[in-house]
C-alpha positions as CSV (number, residue, x, y, z in Angstrom):
1,M,-28.4,95.5,78.9
2,E,-29.5,94.1,82.7
3,K,-32.8,93.5,83.5
4,Q,-34.9,93.3,86.9
5,T,-38.0,91.9,87.6
6,S,-41.2,93.4,88.8
7,A,-42.8,93.9,91.7
8,Q,-46.1,95.4,93.0
9,P,-47.2,98.9,92.2
10,G,-46.4,101.9,94.0
11,K,-48.7,102.7,96.7
12,S,-48.9,106.1,95.7
13,G,-50.8,105.7,92.1
14,S,-49.1,108.9,90.9
15,H,-46.0,109.5,89.2
16,T,-43.4,112.4,89.8
17,L,-39.7,112.9,88.5
18,Q,-37.7,115.3,90.7
19,L,-34.0,116.1,88.6
20,D,-31.1,117.9,91.0
21,N,-28.2,119.4,88.4
22,R,-28.8,117.1,86.5
23,R,-27.0,114.1,88.2
24,K,-30.0,112.8,90.8
25,A,-32.9,111.7,89.8
26,A,-35.9,110.6,91.8
27,L,-38.4,108.7,90.6
28,T,-42.1,107.5,92.3
29,G,-44.9,105.7,90.9
30,V,-42.5,102.9,89.9
31,M,-43.8,100.2,89.0
32,E,-41.2,97.8,87.0
33,V,-37.5,98.2,86.0
34,L,-37.6,96.7,82.5
35,A,-33.6,97.1,81.7
36,F,-30.5,99.2,83.2
37,D,-27.2,99.3,82.2
38,E,-24.8,102.7,82.5
39,N,-25.9,105.0,79.8
40,Q,-30.0,104.0,80.4
41,V,-32.8,103.3,82.5
42,V,-35.7,102.0,81.3
43,L,-38.8,102.1,83.6
44,R,-42.3,101.1,83.9
45,T,-44.3,104.0,85.8
46,E,-47.6,104.6,87.0
47,S,-47.9,107.2,83.9
48,G,-46.4,105.2,81.4
49,E,-42.5,104.2,80.6
50,V,-39.7,106.2,80.5
51,A,-36.3,105.7,79.7
52,I,-33.6,108.2,81.5
53,A,-30.8,108.4,79.6
54,G,-26.8,109.6,80.5
55,E,-23.8,108.4,81.4
56,G,-22.2,107.0,84.4
57,L,-26.0,106.4,85.5
58,H,-26.5,103.6,88.7
59,V,-29.4,102.8,90.3
60,T,-28.2,103.7,93.6
61,R,-32.3,103.4,95.6
62,L,-35.2,100.7,94.2
63,E,-37.9,100.4,96.5
64,L,-40.4,99.0,94.3
65,S,-43.1,98.2,97.4
66,D,-43.2,102.0,97.4
67,G,-42.6,102.3,93.8
68,Q,-39.4,104.5,94.7
69,M,-36.4,104.8,92.1
70,T,-32.8,107.2,92.7
71,V,-30.7,107.3,89.7
72,E,-27.4,109.1,90.4
73,G,-24.9,110.0,87.1
74,K,-24.9,112.0,84.3
75,V,-28.5,112.7,82.8
76,D,-28.7,113.8,79.5
77,S,-32.4,113.2,78.7
78,F,-35.8,111.5,79.7
79,F,-37.7,109.9,77.2
80,Y,-42.1,108.8,78.1
81,S,-43.6,106.2,76.3
82,S,-47.2,104.8,76.6
83,P,-47.1,101.1,77.2
84,R,-47.1,98.5,74.0
85,R,-49.2,95.3,74.5
86,G,-46.5,92.8,74.5
87,R,-43.4,95.2,73.6
88,A,-41.3,97.5,76.3
89,L,-40.5,100.5,75.6
90,F,-38.1,100.8,71.7
91,G,-39.8,97.7,70.9
92,K,-38.2,95.1,73.2
93,K,-39.7,92.3,74.5
94,K,-41.1,92.2,77.9
């Protein structure tokens, strides 16, 4: 998995997720992308950590200064988790 470092938290102060036909997910409140590849995107949002799982996933829009992100591909699931101290989702070191 590739890793992208953080910028500033989203300006909105909240988090939303909109899914369109399981092919396009638009998120707000994105603070940091922890890891991504074609099967999974792991990120930190205003509401905790989120893992997006699927196939052929691509981050098509990422504006950390505004806290906005769009992921396209076949979305199979979303998993939310509260942030763990010193560790990211699934126990990986931050």
